SEKEMAR-190451 format. One record per residue: residue in one letter; y negated, z, x negated of N, C-alpha, C, O, CB in turn. Coordinates in pm, whole numbers, padded with zeros to 5 digits, always signed. Glycine has a CB too. Layout:
aYZXYZXYZXYZXYZX ...
END
This chain:
m-09142+07907-11165-09159+08047-11162-09094+08176-11277-09145+08261-11350-09108+08067-11031 e-09002+08146-11255-08929+08245-11329-08966+08292-11493-08978+08405-11540-08794+08190-11323 q-08985+08103-11588-09053+08182-11659-09227+08204-11728-09262+08232-11842-08976+08171-11733 f-09306+08177-11606-09413+08302-11586-09380+08416-11567-09434+08493-11646-09493+08296-11490 i-09305+08468-11486-09279+08591-11467-09245+08653-11529-09277+08771-11527-09232+08615-11409 w-09139+08583-11639-09103+08631-11784-09212+08681-11906-09190+08741-12011-09032+08514-11841 r-09360+08623-11837-09430+08535-11957-09519+08665-11899-09579+08747-11968-09484+08329-11959 q-09514+08663-11813-09656+08824-11763-09583+08943-11789-09662+09012-11853-09717+08852-11554 l-09490+08998-11777-09420+09070-11785-09430+09153-11930-09438+09274-11945-09318+09007-11750 e-09425+08988-12090-09402+09024-12191-09541+09036-12246-09553+09085-12359-09309+08950-12249 f-09672+08987-12165-09833+08946-12127-09835+09082-12168-09833+09124-12283-09902+08887-11955 v-09841+09177-12015-09877+09237-11934-09792+09392-12057-09864+09492-12064-09827+09174-11760 r-09665+09399-12133-09613+09498-12229-09699+09516-12287-09766+09619-12278-09512+09479-12307 s-09735+09384-12398-09725+09367-12522-09943+09435-12492-10004+09450-12598-09648+09164-12590 q-10020+09463-12365-10169+09427-12342-10173+09662-12388-10237+09746-12451-10231+09320-12099 t-10038+09644-12284-10028+09816-12312-09977+09868-12505-10012+09957-12582-09866+09882-12174 l-09927+09808-12508-09858+09867-12607-09970+09826-12765-09941+09872-12875-09680+09793-12599 k-10073+09749-12745-10145+09720-12788-10247+09833-12805-10272+09893-12909-10162+09625-12738 l-10316+09856-12651-10345+09993-12637-10324+10134-12622-10400+10214-12568-10374+09991-12595 v-10150+10168-12704-10108+10243-12692-10123+10286-12866-10130+10401-12909-09997+10221-12608 g-10126+10181-12934-10057+10146-13099-10248+10190-13202-10265+10215-13322-09977+09878-13116 s-10372+10179-13063-10478+10161-13046-10522+10309-13059-10612+10344-13135-10502+10083-12934 i-10448+10401-12972-10466+10549-13021-10392+10646-13098-10271+10646-13121-10477+10610-12932 p-10488+10737-13141-10391+10875-13232-10289+10952-13147-10299+10977-13027-10502+11015-13290 e-10207+10978-13215-10084+11048-13150-10135+11161-13114-10107+11212-13005-09958+11072-13234 a-10228+11223-13210-10290+11352-13144-10308+11335-13000-10261+11407-12912-10430+11388-13204 k-10376+11241-12988-10452+11242-12822-10379+11198-12705-10418+11197-12589-10577+11143-12810 a-10242+11153-12763-10116+11151-12659-10089+11266-12524-10076+11238-12405-09987+11170-12758 t-10085+11407-12591-10084+11524-12522-10190+11539-12464-10196+11573-12345-10059+11626-12586 v-10265+11523-12519-10447+11602-12433-10465+11569-12258-10556+11501-12208-10638+11486-12522 i-10374+11623-12198-10464+11666-12014-10569+11666-12062-10609+11750-12143-10447+11828-11911 p-10659+11532-12002-10851+11562-11988-10825+11644-11875-10723+11658-11808-10986+11406-11944 a-10969+11710-11865-10987+11837-11784-11014+11701-11605-11076+11595-11596-11180+11978-11869 g-10939+11774-11508-10944+11725-11396-10832+11690-11342-10800+11680-11223-11014+11641-11396 f-10762+11667-11456-10609+11522-11491-10448+11654-11458-10428+11776-11457-10609+11430-11781 r-10395+11564-11445-10243+11653-11380-10133+11594-11508-10032+11653-11546-10172+11581-11165 n-10181+11475-11554-10106+11404-11704-10197+11361-11825-10319+11370-11840-10028+11255-11667 h-10107+11315-11901-10170+11240-12039-10148+11131-12076-10129+11063-11975-10145+11288-12147 i-10134+11038-12213-10084+10900-12239-10022+10969-12212-10036+11015-12099-10078+10802-12338 l-09926+11013-12289-09765+10960-12333-09698+11005-12188-09623+10921-12140-09677+11057-12499 w-09714+11123-12116-09704+11090-11962-09667+10998-11858-09582+10987-11770-09781+11093-11933 n-09849+10888-11945-09847+10717-11813-09717+10654-11876-09619+10614-11813-10027+10554-11833 m-09742+10652-12058-09593+10563-12091-09497+10587-12063-09445+10484-12020-09549+10541-12195 g-09409+10695-12057-09310+10767-11966-09251+10728-11851-09135+10746-11814-09354+10864-11930 h-09356+10663-11787-09364+10664-11632-09373+10495-11641-09339+10411-11558-09516+10765-11546 l-09419+10483-11742-09404+10229-11709-09262+10281-11758-09174+10300-11673-09534+10024-11878 a-09241+10301-11866-09040+10296-11924-08987+10326-11785-08912+10234-11750-08961+10458-12069 l-09001+10457-11658-08941+10461-11608-08957+10402-11455-08903+10421-11346-08918+10554-11641 v-09046+10332-11501-09084+10251-11292-09016+10124-11401-08894+10111-11386-09349+10215-11173 l-09054+10065-11467-08984+09926-11489-08769+09938-11534-08691+09843-11531-09098+09848-11655 d-08744+10047-11561-08639+10065-11527-08581+10084-11410-08481+10013-11406-08618+10126-11577 k-08596+10151-11300-08571+10137-11251-08579+10006-11135-08490+09955-11067-08581+10219-11267 y-08770+09967-11150-08720+09853-11014-08626+09733-11156-08614+09622-11105-08931+09736-10888 a-08591+09734-11242-08508+09607-11326-08369+09682-11280-08307+09589-11230-08539+09583-11537 y-08300+09779-11271-08193+09823-11274-08174+09923-11158-08075+09916-11085-08175+09866-11396 t-08231+09979-11150-08169+10025-11021-08144+10040-10855-08062+10073-10769-08182+10086-11037 y-08294+09983-10879-08321+09868-10733-08225+09750-10773-08123+09818-10756-08516+09790-10711 t-08174+09627-10814-08106+09550-10836-07965+09638-10889-07929+09612-11004-08179+09455-10918 g-07896+09725-10824-07800+09739-10860-07738+09795-10958-07632+09855-10940-07782+09674-10853 r-07787+09785-11060-07764+09867-11197-07741+09995-11227-07746+10069-11129-07851+09858-11265 n-07715+10053-11340-07670+10147-11407-07839+10169-11504-07874+10080-11581-07508+10096-11492 s-07902+10262-11488-08012+10245-11585-08018+10283-11684-07927+10358-11719-08102+10275-11562 e-08143+10247-11796-08121+10246-11906-08214+10316-11981-08277+10272-12078-08103+10138-11936 l-08220+10421-11936-08341+10552-11975-08226+10682-11973-08152+10691-11875-08505+10580-11820 p-08220+10739-12038-08181+10895-12075-08242+10993-11896-08349+10977-11837-08309+10959-12271 a-08158+11058-11869-08198+11108-11746-08347+11200-11783-08441+11209-11704-08063+11203-11680 i-08346+11230-11849-08444+11291-11863-08569+11228-11850-08653+11304-11899-08433+11342-11957 y-08622+11125-11807-08709+11065-11821-08757+11046-11639-08866+11037-11581-08668+10944-11920 q-08608+11049-11591-08649+11022-11440-08708+11195-11428-08831+11181-11431-08485+10964-11311 e-08682+11326-11417-08668+11470-11465-08834+11493-11545-08880+11604-11519-08510+11487-11590 l-08910+11418-11622-09017+11424-11703-09134+11328-11635-09235+11375-11582-08972+11382-11849 f-09105+11186-11646-09190+11097-11556-09174+11021-11408-09210+10904-11396-09209+11006-11632 a-09152+11051-11364-09117+11012-11192-09221+11051-11103-09261+11166-11124-08980+11092-11128 n-09275+10993-11014-09401+11029-10911-09400+11214-10914-09304+11290-10927-09362+10951-10714 g-09499+11233-10902-09507+11376-10878-09519+11469-11012-09597+11564-11014-09381+11414-10797 t-09450+11441-11105-09407+11523-11199-09551+11522-11236-09651+11464-11194-09286+11481-11301 s-09515+11639-11365-09694+11652-11466-09653+11744-11589-09565+11829-11578-09862+11761-11358 p-09716+11725-11695-09646+11758-11786-09707+11935-11809-09727+11999-11912-09663+11639-11909 l-09716+11958-11717-09820+12092-11636-09678+12172-11615-09665+12289-11650-09935+12046-11444 n-09560+12085-11543-09488+12166-11491-09382+12149-11580-09274+12152-11520-09468+12152-11357 w-09370+12127-11730-09208+12036-11755-09167+12163-11826-09229+12246-11891-09194+11854-11872 t-09012+12145-11785-08936+12280-11884-08830+12161-11970-08721+12215-11984-08813+12444-11757 s-08829+12077-12005-08727+11987-12117-08876+11947-12188-08994+11922-12162-08600+11819-12042 e-08760+11962-12314-08909+11836-12442-08877+11703-12382-08783+11663-12314-08867+11807-12685 s-09004+11640-12436-09031+11515-12362-08979+11384-12512-09022+11362-12625-09240+11516-12297 p-08914+11352-12463-08928+11226-12569-09081+11229-12661-09179+11292-12622-08923+11065-12467 q-09077+11145-12790-09119+11140-12908-09188+11020-12852-09143+10945-12766-09022+11140-13033 w-09314+11013-12918-09392+10935-12908-09351+10835-12944-09357+10737-12869-09481+10960-12949 s-09289+10827-13081-09235+10706-13164-09083+10639-13004-09056+10536-12942-09143+10797-13383 e-09043+10751-13011-08914+10698-12884-09040+10617-12765-09025+10500-12727-08796+10896-12776 l-09120+10678-12736-09131+10591-12625-09253+10427-12666-09313+10356-12586-09199+10713-12488 l-09250+10421-12777-09284+10331-12844-09207+10200-12819-09218+10095-12757-09281+10377-12962 k-09089+10287-12931-08974+10158-12920-08893+10157-12788-08822+10056-12786-08852+10168-13044 v-08884+10206-12717-08863+10151-12557-08934+10075-12499-08911+09964-12449-08865+10233-12465 l-09081+10173-12508-09140+10016-12411-09118+09891-12466-09080+09788-12410-09307+10001-12390 e-09162+09923-12652-09165+09734-12673-09040+09652-12677-09055+09529-12682-09229+09686-12822 e-08925+09700-12674-08778+09667-12671-08704+09652-12525-08583+09635-12511-08706+09780-12750 q-08797+09663-12421-08807+09700-12246-08778+09553-12179-08686+09514-12107-08992+09767-12185 p-08878+09497-12222-08918+09334-12173-08855+09265-12169-08828+09203-12067-08993+09259-12223 k-08780+09238-12332-08667+09104-12402-08516+09256-12285-08438+09219-12197-08656+09085-12724 q-08529+09375-12326-08380+09381-12239-08342+09375-12135-08224+09369-12100-08323+09459-12240 v-08482+09375-12035-08540+09277-11885-08452+09148-11850-08349+09111-11792-08713+09203-11912 k-08558+09105-11922-08527+08959-11964-08364+08904-11927-08304+08857-11830-08552+08952-12135 a-08327+08953-12115-08154+08878-12088-08070+08976-12012-07956+08944-12044-08053+08848-12250 a-08062+09075-11931-08028+09101-11787-08023+09064-11719-07915+09079-11661-08054+09146-11735 l-08112+08989-11660-08211+08930-11532-08223+08783-11527-08215+08698-11439-08368+08982-11544 s-08248+08785-11673-08261+08573-11605-08144+08490-11578-08025+08490-11611-08330+08449-11732 g-08269+08378-11459-08106+08353-11359-08146+08452-11241-08115+08388-11140-07916+08420-11454 q-08192+08558-11207-08099+08568-11104-08188+08683-11054-08159+08799-11023-07932+08592-11141 l-08405+08561-11057-08471+08634-10979-08519+08633-10935-08636+08672-10934-08503+08682-10979 e-08404+08541-10813-08445+08453-10696-08348+08551-10590-08354+08545-10467-08399+08260-10714 v-08272+08627-10656-08132+08723-10582-08185+08846-10458-08219+08964-10470-08040+08835-10736 s-08178+08782-10376-08217+08922-10279-08191+09012-10277-08074+09004-10314-08203+08938-10183 v-08217+09142-10257-08193+09285-10275-08186+09371-10194-08145+09328-10086-08259+09331-10336 e-08222+09544-10194-08193+09581-10069-08345+09598-10069-08409+09655-10158-08081+09703-10032 p-08394+09542-09963-08574+09534-09938-08614+09717-09996-08548+09821-10003-08631+09497-09699 y-08750+09680-10026-08777+09849-10153-08870+09776-10051-08885+09657-10024-08788+09900-10382 t-08926+09891-10003-09093+10009-09966-09153+09994-10046-09072+09935-10117-09103+10174-09958 t-09296+10001-10139-09387+10107-10246-09433+10141-10157-09426+10089-10045-09491+10074-10365 s-09503+10261-10199-09572+10378-10184-09708+10273-10131-09709+10305-10013-09583+10493-10339 s-09780+10207-10139-09859+10162-10101-09807+10043-09992-09891+09957-09965-09930+10139-10206 g-09613+10027-09899-09649+09992-09810-09619+09825-09846-09577+09755-09754-09779+10053-09782 y-09644+09757-09997-09561+09678-10036-09412+09655-09997-09319+09715-10049-09572+09697-10136 r-09401+09552-09891-09155+09483-09921-09161+09427-10025-09267+09373-10056-09044+09324-09800 l-09072+09424-10093-09009+09376-10219-08893+09368-10167-08823+09451-10109-09016+09458-10349 e-08869+09207-10205-08720+09128-10139-08620+09108-10198-08506+09119-10153-08724+09003-10098 t-08665+09062-10361-08582+08970-10454-08545+09028-10611-08510+09146-10609-08670+08831-10471 v-08547+08969-10733-08535+09065-10832-08677+09023-10860-08756+09117-10864-08411+09057-10949 g-08726+08904-10880-08845+08879-10882-09000+08939-10816-09111+08956-10867-08820+08785-10855 q-08957+08954-10706-09075+09053-10636-09056+09169-10697-09166+09219-10722-09069+09082-10473 l-08955+09244-10738-08958+09367-10761-09026+09367-10958-09111+09446-10998-08780+09431-10716 i-08961+09260-11046-09046+09304-11204-09192+09256-11124-09278+09337-11087-08992+09181-11397 n-09199+09108-11106-09376+09140-11073-09424+09185-11037-09542+09169-11067-09449+09105-11035 f-09379+09333-10895-09466+09419-10919-09461+09565-11018-09505+09680-11010-09488+09440-10804 t-09377+09478-11118-09418+09606-11221-09543+09583-11307-09595+09655-11392-09297+09636-11332 t-09567+09499-11274-09699+09385-11397-09814+09478-11316-09896+09534-11388-09726+09125-11364 y-09823+09495-11188-09911+09562-11092-09985+09649-11111-10107+09661-11107-09865+09605-11013 h-09882+09729-11140-09823+09869-11148-09869+09933-11291-09934+10034-11317-09651+09863-11135 e-09788+09800-11398-09862+09885-11521-10001+09846-11554-10048+09873-11665-09784+09868-11659 g-10059+09795-11477-10218+09684-11544-10270+09837-11431-10391+09853-11450-10266+09413-11469 m-10231+09915-11355-10288+10045-11312-10331+10202-11378-10417+10290-11377-10208+10067-11231 h-10208+10164-11431-10147+10252-11566-10197+10241-11694-10218+10344-11758-10009+10223-11595 f-10221+10130-11745-10259+10114-11883-10452+10107-11851-10534+10136-11938-10167+09947-11962 s-10486+10067-11720-10624+10161-11714-10693+10305-11705-10808+10320-11746-10664+10132-11638 v-10639+10384-11663-10560+10516-11691-10620+10559-11839-10718+10616-11885-10376+10491-11693 i-10474+10483-11893-10464+10551-12050-10563+10490-12093-10613+10562-12179-10332+10529-12151 k-10655+10343-12075-10769+10349-12160-10891+10437-12100-11002+10430-12151-10813+10206-12187 l-10871+10494-12020-11015+10624-11940-10971+10686-11979-11053+10745-12050-11062+10677-11788 y-10839+10748-11993-10778+10860-12065-10791+10902-12231-10765+11016-12270-10645+10837-12040 n-10833+10796-12320-10866+10774-12425-11032+10803-12451-11099+10877-12523-10816+10648-12442 q-11054+10701-12350-11285+10733-12357-11265+10922-12296-11294+11012-12375-11446+10567-12136 i-11244+10936-12238-11247+11096-12242-11252+11189-12317-11327+11286-12317-11178+11138-12206 i-11118+11144-12428-11040+11293-12466-11150+11290-12605-11148+11381-12687-10817+11292-12507 
END
């Protein structure tokens, strides 16, 4: 089961990278009418959420600069930013490297219990593996948002 979770994480992220790699950088910071965020925000949010679930929620230190929490946490929006965001190329690099880094840090530990965490949708996660597996669902939701934004813009 462990290898399946790692393959799933790598597959989902590769699909996200393939999608954002097909989008011109000029579209990355356009907020579609009626929305609060843009493609670049979604990319940073994906990096932040995987980092939180893999590291923070398992008792480790974040691997991302603090600015990611400030800019890309739930409820944030570029409409309210007072700090400069990471560049497109930096976000791409973080997204590319993250799955390998998470796997290296957590291999063999997916069955380890963690302080139970309940998602905003009410789903309770109790092991490292459950945390990592949930991020693939979350990333799929944002994949669809990025795809939608790209079509609207």
